[in-house]
TORPASE-136287 format. One line per field, with one value per atom (N, C-alpha, C, O): residue number from 0; atom name; x, y, z. Coordinates in Angstrom, 2 decimals. Example, Ala and Ser with C-alpha at 12.3 -4.5 7.8 and 13.67 -1.06 7.14 Angstrom:
<recs>
k <- [0_0_0_0_1_1_1_1];
a <- [N_CA_C_O_N_CA_C_O];
X <- [13.19_12.30_13.20_14.24_12.85_13.67_12.90_13.41];
Y <- [-5.69_-4.50_-3.30_-3.32_-2.25_-1.06_0.03_1.14];
Z <- [7.80_7.80_7.80_8.46_7.08_7.14_7.87_8.04];
</recs>
This chain:
<recs>
k <- [0_0_0_0_1_1_1_1_2_2_2_2_3_3_3_3_4_4_4_4_5_5_5_5_6_6_6_6_7_7_7_7_8_8_8_8_9_9_9_9_10_10_10_10_11_11_11_11_12_12_12_12_13_13_13_13_14_14_14_14_15_15_15_15_16_16_16_16_17_17_17_17_18_18_18_18_19_19_19_19_20_20_20_20_21_21_21_21_22_22_22_22_23_23_23_23_24_24_24_24_25_25_25_25_26_26_26_26_27_27_27_27_28_28_28_28_29_29_29_29_30_30_30_30_31_31_31_31_32_32_32_32_33_33_33_33_34_34_34_34_35_35_35_35_36_36_36_36_37_37_37_37_38_38_38_38_39_39_39_39_40_40_40_40_41_41_41_41_42_42_42_42_43_43_43_43_44_44_44_44_45_45_45_45_46_46_46_46_47_47_47_47_48_48_48_48_49_49_49_49_50_50_50_50_51_51_51_51_52_52_52_52_53_53_53_53_54_54_54_54_55_55_55_55_56_56_56_56_57_57_57_57_58_58_58_58_59_59_59_59_60_60_60_60_61_61_61_61_62_62_62_62_63_63_63_63_64_64_64_64_65_65_65_65_66_66_66_66_67_67_67_67_68_68_68_68_69_69_69_69_70_70_70_70_71_71_71_71_72_72_72_72_73_73_73_73_74_74_74_74_75_75_75_75_76_76_76_76_77_77_77_77_78_78_78_78_79_79_79_79_80_80_80_80_81_81_81_81_82_82_82_82_83_83_83_83_84_84_84_84_85_85_85_85_86_86_86_86_87_87_87_87_88_88_88_88_89_89_89_89_90_90_90_90_91_91_91_91_92_92_92_92_93_93_93_93_94_94_94_94_95_95_95_95_96_96_96_96_97_97_97_97_98_98_98_98_99_99_99_99_100_100_100_100_101_101_101_101_102_102_102_102_103_103_103_103_104_104_104_104_105_105_105_105_106_106_106_106_107_107_107_107_108_108_108_108_109_109_109_109_110_110_110_110_111_111_111_111_112_112_112_112_113_113_113_113_114_114_114_114_115_115_115_115_116_116_116_116_117_117_117_117_118_118_118_118_119_119_119_119_120_120_120_120_121_121_121_121_122_122_122_122_123_123_123_123_124_124_124_124_125_125_125_125_126_126_126_126_127_127_127_127_128_128_128_128_129_129_129_129_130_130_130_130_131_131_131_131_132_132_132_132_133_133_133_133_134_134_134_134_135_135_135_135_136_136_136_136_137_137_137_137_138_138_138_138_139_139_139_139_140_140_140_140_141_141_141_141_142_142_142_142];
a <- [N_CA_C_O_N_CA_C_O_N_CA_C_O_N_CA_C_O_N_CA_C_O_N_CA_C_O_N_CA_C_O_N_CA_C_O_N_CA_C_O_N_CA_C_O_N_CA_C_O_N_CA_C_O_N_CA_C_O_N_CA_C_O_N_CA_C_O_N_CA_C_O_N_CA_C_O_N_CA_C_O_N_CA_C_O_N_CA_C_O_N_CA_C_O_N_CA_C_O_N_CA_C_O_N_CA_C_O_N_CA_C_O_N_CA_C_O_N_CA_C_O_N_CA_C_O_N_CA_C_O_N_CA_C_O_N_CA_C_O_N_CA_C_O_N_CA_C_O_N_CA_C_O_N_CA_C_O_N_CA_C_O_N_CA_C_O_N_CA_C_O_N_CA_C_O_N_CA_C_O_N_CA_C_O_N_CA_C_O_N_CA_C_O_N_CA_C_O_N_CA_C_O_N_CA_C_O_N_CA_C_O_N_CA_C_O_N_CA_C_O_N_CA_C_O_N_CA_C_O_N_CA_C_O_N_CA_C_O_N_CA_C_O_N_CA_C_O_N_CA_C_O_N_CA_C_O_N_CA_C_O_N_CA_C_O_N_CA_C_O_N_CA_C_O_N_CA_C_O_N_CA_C_O_N_CA_C_O_N_CA_C_O_N_CA_C_O_N_CA_C_O_N_CA_C_O_N_CA_C_O_N_CA_C_O_N_CA_C_O_N_CA_C_O_N_CA_C_O_N_CA_C_O_N_CA_C_O_N_CA_C_O_N_CA_C_O_N_CA_C_O_N_CA_C_O_N_CA_C_O_N_CA_C_O_N_CA_C_O_N_CA_C_O_N_CA_C_O_N_CA_C_O_N_CA_C_O_N_CA_C_O_N_CA_C_O_N_CA_C_O_N_CA_C_O_N_CA_C_O_N_CA_C_O_N_CA_C_O_N_CA_C_O_N_CA_C_O_N_CA_C_O_N_CA_C_O_N_CA_C_O_N_CA_C_O_N_CA_C_O_N_CA_C_O_N_CA_C_O_N_CA_C_O_N_CA_C_O_N_CA_C_O_N_CA_C_O_N_CA_C_O_N_CA_C_O_N_CA_C_O_N_CA_C_O_N_CA_C_O_N_CA_C_O_N_CA_C_O_N_CA_C_O_N_CA_C_O_N_CA_C_O_N_CA_C_O_N_CA_C_O_N_CA_C_O_N_CA_C_O_N_CA_C_O_N_CA_C_O_N_CA_C_O_N_CA_C_O_N_CA_C_O_N_CA_C_O_N_CA_C_O_N_CA_C_O_N_CA_C_O_N_CA_C_O_N_CA_C_O_N_CA_C_O_N_CA_C_O_N_CA_C_O_N_CA_C_O_N_CA_C_O_N_CA_C_O_N_CA_C_O_N_CA_C_O_N_CA_C_O_N_CA_C_O_N_CA_C_O_N_CA_C_O];
X <- [5.95_5.39_5.47_5.28_5.76_6.36_4.99_3.95_5.27_4.30_4.26_5.32_2.79_3.16_1.88_1.00_1.66_0.72_-0.70_-0.89_-1.50_-3.07_-2.73_-3.32_-1.87_-1.86_-0.70_-0.31_-0.40_0.79_1.80_2.21_2.28_3.53_4.10_3.57_5.73_6.77_7.48_7.35_8.07_8.73_10.27_10.51_11.09_12.38_13.30_13.20_14.35_15.18_16.00_16.46_16.61_17.90_17.84_16.99_18.33_18.51_18.87_18.52_19.77_20.07_18.62_17.51_18.88_18.04_18.18_19.17_16.83_16.51_17.16_16.86_18.00_18.95_17.86_18.17_16.47_15.96_15.13_14.26_15.33_14.45_15.27_16.41_14.99_15.35_15.71_16.13_15.51_15.65_16.48_16.58_17.20_17.93_17.37_16.42_18.64_17.62_17.68_17.43_17.94_17.70_16.40_16.18_15.55_14.68_13.72_12.52_14.10_12.55_12.47_11.40_13.47_13.17_12.48_11.58_12.44_11.60_9.89_8.93_9.82_8.82_8.22_7.34_8.72_8.22_7.79_6.57_8.58_8.35_6.64_5.59_7.61_6.30_4.98_3.99_4.77_3.32_2.81_1.66_4.13_3.94_3.16_2.38_3.94_2.75_1.92_1.15_1.48_-0.06_-0.73_-1.91_-0.38_-1.31_-0.90_-1.89_-0.47_-0.97_0.02_1.14_-0.81_-0.24_0.52_0.24_1.90_2.99_2.66_3.29_1.79_1.47_0.50_0.50_-0.10_-0.53_0.48_0.41_1.58_2.64_3.30_3.76_3.52_4.08_3.06_3.63_2.44_1.44_1.81_2.18_1.47_1.73_3.04_3.29_3.56_5.41_5.36_5.97_4.67_4.69_4.00_4.46_2.70_1.78_2.45_2.79_2.61_2.54_3.98_4.22_5.02_6.30_7.39_8.56_6.71_7.34_8.52_9.51_8.29_9.67_9.00_7.82_9.65_9.17_9.27_8.25_10.25_10.66_11.61_12.66_11.33_11.88_13.16_14.00_12.99_14.42_15.63_16.60_15.72_16.59_16.99_18.02_16.43_17.05_17.38_18.58_16.86_17.29_18.35_19.37_17.56_18.65_17.58_17.85_16.73_15.51_14.34_14.13_13.45_11.92_11.53_12.11_10.05_9.32_9.18_9.79_8.40_8.37_9.59_9.44_10.97_12.29_12.49_13.01_12.07_12.07_11.44_11.91_10.15_9.39_9.87_9.83_10.06_10.59_11.79_11.70_12.87_13.79_13.54_14.23_12.83_11.64_11.28_11.22_11.06_10.40_9.30_8.82_8.61_7.06_6.44_6.52_5.80_4.91_3.46_2.28_4.20_2.83_2.15_2.17_1.28_0.35_0.43_1.02_-0.36_-0.81_-0.36_-0.70_0.67_0.83_-0.09_-1.14_0.06_-0.84_-1.97_-3.14_-1.29_-1.95_-2.87_-3.90_-2.30_-3.41_-4.14_-5.05_-4.02_-5.28_-6.21_-7.42_-5.58_-6.69_-7.65_-8.85_-7.23_-7.60_-8.72_-9.56_-8.32_-8.90_-10.67_-11.82_-10.18_-10.82_-12.15_-13.20_-11.98_-12.50_-13.46_-14.62_-13.04_-13.77_-14.77_-15.69_-15.01_-15.68_-16.69_-17.82_-16.43_-17.51_-18.26_-19.41_-18.19_-18.42_-19.48_-20.52_-19.22_-19.81_-20.24_-20.31_-20.44_-21.98_-22.62_-23.71_-22.68_-23.34_-24.15_-25.26_-23.51_-23.90_-25.23_-26.33_-24.52_-26.00_-27.15_-28.00_-26.99_-27.93_-28.52_-29.54_-27.93_-28.41_-28.33_-27.70_-29.14_-28.64_-28.55_-27.90_-29.36_-29.70_-28.33_-28.22_-27.49_-26.32_-25.28_-24.63_-25.22_-24.31_-23.15_-22.11_-23.06_-21.76_-20.95_-19.75_-21.45_-20.23_-20.09_-19.12_-20.73_-20.72_-19.57_-18.99_-19.11_-18.12_-16.87_-15.77_-16.99_-15.79_-15.38_-14.19_-16.66_-16.02_-15.15_-14.29_-15.38_-14.87_-13.69_-12.83_-13.33_-11.99_-11.01_-9.83_-11.50_-11.28_-10.47_-9.25_-11.04_-10.94_-9.32_-8.45_-9.71_-8.49_-7.29_-6.24_-7.11_-6.67_-6.00_-4.83_-6.86_-6.47_-4.89_-3.87_-5.60_-4.69_-3.76_-2.65_-3.81_-2.73_-1.59_-0.63_-1.79_-0.95_-0.14_0.97_-1.50_-1.29_0.27_1.34_-0.30_0.66_2.10_2.98_2.29_3.67_4.04_5.22_3.32_4.08_4.20_5.33_3.26_3.73_5.20_6.04_5.45_6.67_8.11_9.17_7.32_8.88_8.98_9.84_8.31_8.16_7.41_7.43_6.90_6.28_5.36_5.63_4.32_3.19_3.53_4.14_3.26_3.30_2.99_2.34_3.83_3.27_1.93_1.43_1.18_-0.36_-0.82_-1.86_-0.82_-1.60_-2.75_-2.29_-4.33_-5.13_-6.44_-7.02_-6.55_-7.54_-8.86_-9.44_-9.48_-10.91_-12.03_-12.01_-13.07_-13.95_-14.52_-15.07_-14.56_-15.87_-17.21_-17.78_-17.81_-19.14_-19.46_-18.69_-20.18_-20.36_-21.33_-22.34_-21.03_-21.98_-22.33_-21.87_-23.54_-24.22_-23.83_-24.12];
Y <- [-12.16_-12.66_-12.18_-10.98_-12.99_-12.85_-12.40_-13.06_-11.13_-10.91_-12.10_-12.52_-12.86_-13.48_-13.10_-12.42_-13.51_-13.30_-14.25_-14.97_-13.77_-14.12_-16.10_-16.89_-16.42_-17.62_-18.50_-19.67_-17.57_-17.44_-18.18_-19.29_-17.27_-17.75_-16.22_-15.13_-16.88_-15.92_-15.52_-16.34_-14.68_-14.00_-14.66_-14.64_-15.11_-15.82_-14.87_-13.66_-15.50_-14.50_-14.11_-13.07_-15.13_-14.90_-13.49_-13.72_-12.70_-11.56_-12.03_-11.36_-13.53_-13.69_-14.14_-14.22_-14.40_-14.79_-16.48_-17.13_-17.02_-18.64_-19.43_-19.16_-20.34_-21.21_-21.78_-21.81_-22.28_-22.61_-21.79_-22.32_-20.36_-19.77_-19.70_-19.26_-19.97_-19.78_-18.76_-19.02_-17.44_-16.02_-15.44_-15.54_-14.69_-13.84_-12.16_-11.68_-11.54_-10.24_-9.52_-8.46_-9.26_-8.90_-9.64_-9.43_-10.36_-11.26_-10.85_-10.83_-10.53_-10.24_-8.70_-8.15_-8.17_-6.02_-6.51_-5.68_-7.08_-7.03_-7.66_-7.30_-8.64_-8.80_-7.55_-7.02_-7.04_-6.12_-5.12_-5.03_-4.32_-3.35_-3.48_-2.87_-5.17_-5.43_-5.52_-5.35_-5.80_-5.96_-4.77_-4.51_-3.46_-2.19_-1.00_-0.08_-1.63_-1.24_-1.57_-0.85_-2.61_-2.90_-2.39_-2.71_-1.45_-0.61_-1.78_-2.47_-2.22_-3.08_-2.38_-1.96_-2.37_-1.62_-2.60_-3.80_-1.96_-2.85_-3.90_-4.93_-3.92_-5.18_-6.30_-7.50_-5.92_-6.80_-8.02_-9.18_-6.55_-7.36_-8.06_-9.12_-7.82_-8.97_-10.27_-11.28_-10.35_-11.14_-12.35_-13.51_-11.35_-11.97_-12.92_-13.81_-12.41_-12.62_-14.07_-15.09_-14.01_-15.11_-16.42_-17.55_-16.05_-16.98_-17.71_-18.89_-17.00_-17.16_-17.95_-19.02_-16.81_-16.87_-17.67_-18.00_-17.79_-18.76_-17.83_-18.32_-16.49_-15.28_-15.38_-15.06_-15.75_-15.38_-13.49_-12.86_-12.99_-11.72_-11.09_-11.68_-9.81_-9.93_-8.45_-7.86_-8.33_-7.50_-7.96_-7.31_-9.14_-10.16_-10.28_-9.67_-10.93_-11.22_-10.26_-10.34_-8.92_-7.85_-6.86_-6.45_-6.53_-5.46_-3.95_-3.15_-4.07_-2.99_-3.96_-5.06_-2.83_-2.91_-2.72_-2.23_-3.48_-3.16_-1.84_-1.40_-0.99_0.69_1.67_2.82_0.86_1.11_0.81_1.69_-0.42_-0.67_-0.05_0.35_0.08_0.73_2.83_3.69_2.86_4.35_4.32_4.97_3.77_3.36_2.95_3.50_2.28_1.89_3.42_3.48_4.52_5.86_5.33_5.23_4.89_4.56_5.37_5.02_6.57_7.28_6.78_6.48_6.87_6.46_7.38_7.25_8.66_9.55_9.83_10.70_8.80_8.66_7.56_6.50_7.45_6.26_5.52_5.96_4.27_3.16_2.89_2.61_3.06_3.28_4.71_4.70_6.06_6.99_6.72_7.54_5.82_5.58_4.76_4.77_4.01_2.46_3.41_3.21_4.51_5.61_6.64_7.04_6.93_7.81_7.00_7.42_5.99_4.84_4.40_4.21_4.17_4.03_4.87_4.50_6.02_7.51_7.83_8.29_7.71_7.66_6.45_6.76_5.40_4.76_4.70_4.39_4.86_5.56_6.68_6.22_7.73_8.25_8.71_9.89_7.90_7.76_6.75_7.31_5.74_5.39_6.39_6.82_6.61_8.16_8.86_9.04_9.20_9.94_8.96_9.13_7.97_7.02_6.45_5.81_6.55_6.19_7.04_6.69_8.52_9.69_9.63_10.49_8.36_8.11_7.36_7.28_6.94_5.65_6.62_7.53_6.48_7.70_6.95_7.58_5.69_5.04_5.08_5.11_5.11_5.11_6.54_6.89_7.48_9.03_9.43_10.47_8.66_8.51_7.84_8.25_6.98_6.39_6.97_7.00_7.82_8.53_9.79_10.31_10.26_11.27_10.84_11.71_9.66_9.32_8.97_9.34_8.25_7.87_9.47_9.52_10.22_11.66_12.50_13.26_11.73_12.56_11.39_11.90_10.17_9.64_9.95_9.80_10.30_10.66_12.01_12.11_12.86_14.49_14.05_14.40_13.23_12.86_12.62_13.38_11.27_10.52_11.45_11.44_12.20_13.20_14.48_14.73_14.94_15.74_15.11_15.77_14.06_13.06_12.95_13.25_12.49_12.48_13.51_13.67_14.95_15.97_16.18_16.22_16.37_16.51_16.30_16.92_14.51_13.84_13.98_13.43_14.53_15.17_13.88_13.69_13.15_11.67_12.96_13.17_13.76_14.57_15.97_16.52_16.62_18.01_18.77_18.42_19.93_20.67_21.35_21.72_21.66_22.10_20.98_21.30_20.38_18.90_18.92_18.93_18.93_18.60_17.55_17.25_17.17_16.18_16.72_16.66_17.24_17.29_15.99_15.26_16.15_14.96_15.09_16.17_13.90_13.90_14.06_15.11_13.34_13.34_14.09_13.76_14.70_15.67_14.71_14.20_14.50_13.92_14.93_15.86_14.05_15.08_14.83_15.35];
Z <- [23.73_23.09_21.71_21.53_20.62_19.37_18.33_18.28_17.52_16.51_15.64_15.16_15.32_14.41_13.39_13.92_11.86_10.98_11.61_12.58_10.46_10.81_10.76_11.50_9.90_10.11_11.09_11.01_11.88_13.15_12.57_12.91_11.42_10.32_10.73_10.96_10.68_10.90_9.67_8.75_9.45_8.18_8.56_9.77_7.89_8.03_8.61_8.41_9.46_9.75_9.59_10.06_8.56_7.97_6.57_5.71_6.45_5.74_3.94_2.97_3.92_2.94_2.02_2.56_0.56_-0.29_-0.23_-0.56_0.31_-0.04_-1.17_-2.34_-0.91_-1.51_-2.57_-3.76_-2.12_-3.31_-4.14_-4.82_-4.18_-5.06_-6.48_-6.33_-7.56_-8.74_-9.72_-10.85_-9.19_-10.06_-9.23_-8.00_-10.15_-9.45_-9.75_-10.37_-8.87_-9.09_-9.80_-9.21_-11.20_-12.46_-12.89_-14.09_-12.35_-13.38_-12.12_-12.38_-10.83_-9.98_-10.31_-10.58_-10.28_-10.57_-12.14_-12.24_-12.97_-14.54_-14.28_-14.97_-13.18_-12.57_-12.25_-12.94_-11.14_-10.16_-11.19_-11.34_-11.97_-13.02_-13.93_-14.12_-14.38_-15.46_-14.77_-15.49_-13.30_-12.62_-12.58_-12.95_-11.84_-11.86_-12.83_-12.58_-14.32_-15.27_-15.36_-16.00_-14.96_-15.02_-14.29_-14.37_-13.32_-12.37_-11.15_-11.37_-10.49_-9.26_-8.50_-8.79_-7.25_-5.90_-5.32_-5.42_-4.44_-4.00_-3.31_-3.55_-2.47_-1.71_-2.77_-2.49_-3.67_-4.43_-5.53_-5.95_-5.61_-6.42_-5.50_-5.93_-4.29_-3.47_-3.42_-3.03_-3.55_-3.22_-4.77_-4.94_-5.49_-6.92_-7.26_-8.07_-6.44_-7.09_-5.86_-6.16_-4.68_-4.13_-4.45_-4.28_-4.99_-4.97_-6.61_-6.55_-7.91_-9.25_-9.46_-10.03_-8.65_-8.80_-7.88_-8.06_-7.11_-5.72_-5.06_-4.50_-5.22_-4.94_-3.32_-3.17_-2.36_-0.59_-0.36_-0.11_-0.46_-0.22_-1.06_-1.33_-1.57_-2.75_-1.99_-2.66_-1.10_-0.43_-0.38_-0.81_0.16_0.47_-0.84_-1.09_-1.83_-3.46_-3.82_-4.07_-4.11_-4.49_-4.09_-4.64_-2.55_-2.30_-1.52_-0.62_-2.15_-2.45_-2.47_-2.98_-1.48_-1.34_-2.96_-3.93_-2.72_-4.07_-4.32_-5.29_-3.55_-3.53_-4.07_-4.48_-3.96_-4.05_-5.72_-6.40_-6.34_-7.48_-8.39_-9.45_-7.93_-8.75_-8.66_-9.54_-7.99_-8.29_-9.07_-10.12_-8.88_-9.69_-11.31_-12.16_-11.57_-12.80_-13.31_-14.54_-12.71_-13.13_-13.20_-14.33_-12.22_-12.61_-11.37_-10.19_-11.89_-11.00_-9.95_-10.14_-9.05_-8.26_-7.72_-6.50_-8.22_-7.68_-5.97_-5.35_-5.54_-4.06_-3.44_-3.97_-1.97_-1.38_-1.20_-0.73_-1.50_-1.35_-0.26_-0.51_1.24_2.21_2.40_3.08_1.65_1.96_0.63_0.48_-0.40_-1.42_-0.80_-1.02_0.04_0.67_1.59_1.44_2.60_2.93_2.91_3.71_1.46_0.07_-0.03_0.13_-0.28_-1.02_-0.27_-0.89_1.77_2.25_2.76_2.93_3.03_3.06_2.41_3.08_0.71_0.13_-0.18_-0.54_-0.10_0.25_1.44_1.11_2.79_4.06_3.13_2.66_2.99_2.86_1.31_1.00_0.64_-0.13_0.94_1.06_1.71_2.66_3.27_2.97_4.02_4.40_4.05_4.56_2.82_1.80_2.20_3.07_1.41_1.69_2.54_2.27_4.04_5.10_6.25_7.25_6.13_7.14_8.55_9.16_9.34_10.34_11.37_12.59_10.34_10.57_11.63_11.11_12.50_13.49_13.56_13.41_13.75_14.14_13.19_13.48_11.51_10.35_10.35_9.67_10.88_10.79_11.64_11.34_12.79_13.44_12.95_13.30_12.27_11.68_10.81_10.50_10.00_8.77_9.42_8.72_10.77_11.22_11.54_11.60_11.80_12.66_11.39_11.44_10.24_8.78_8.22_8.03_8.09_8.02_8.52_8.11_9.64_10.56_10.43_10.81_10.06_10.06_8.37_8.03_7.73_6.13_6.02_5.34_7.22_7.55_8.14_7.72_9.17_9.67_8.75_8.64_7.95_7.23_5.69_5.16_5.44_4.43_4.98_4.43_6.12_6.72_6.55_5.99_6.94_7.05_6.01_5.90_4.70_3.38_3.09_2.64_3.08_2.92_3.05_2.15_4.85_5.17_4.74_4.58_4.61_3.38_2.04_1.35_1.74_-0.24_-0.71_-1.93_-0.09_-0.90_-1.70_-2.88_-1.06_-1.62_-1.83_-0.91_-2.83_-3.01_-1.36_-0.37_-1.70_-0.07_-0.45_0.62_-1.42_-1.51_-1.72_-2.30_-1.70_-1.63_-0.12_1.01_-0.42_0.56_0.14_-0.90_1.68_1.08_1.07_2.15_0.11_0.26_-0.29_-1.28_1.00_0.40_-0.65_-0.91_-1.66_-3.21_-2.43_-2.73_-1.58_-1.74_-0.03_0.87_0.17_1.45_2.44_1.94_3.76_4.39_5.61_6.27_5.44_7.12_7.83_8.91];
</recs>
């Protein structure tokens, strides 16, 4: 079975840029850097480029991913996007548990998310994306 998206769509097989795309590599890089300076996440930048500019994929056109373009542009991203999303999710669940103390299902869910945060942070510390002394500390304590 082939892996497909939610709309049963598949990514293009060709590694070459599409012939119908009217933007060159320099223009696409400029768009990415402009959107990154507006503090958009890499996944949101990809969606904006697809929907507003008609750029299907950045990597075949430029030869680099959106994240690489942002790093080469000198824009500092303090925490990777996937880790940041997990941190926000944990804080939302923690706030919910402070209001709803008897919600044991979400207490377990918070434990699983914290475990995922720690595993992902361990990976990012090992690869050098995060500083070696970075440690996750929950903002709001849940019971």
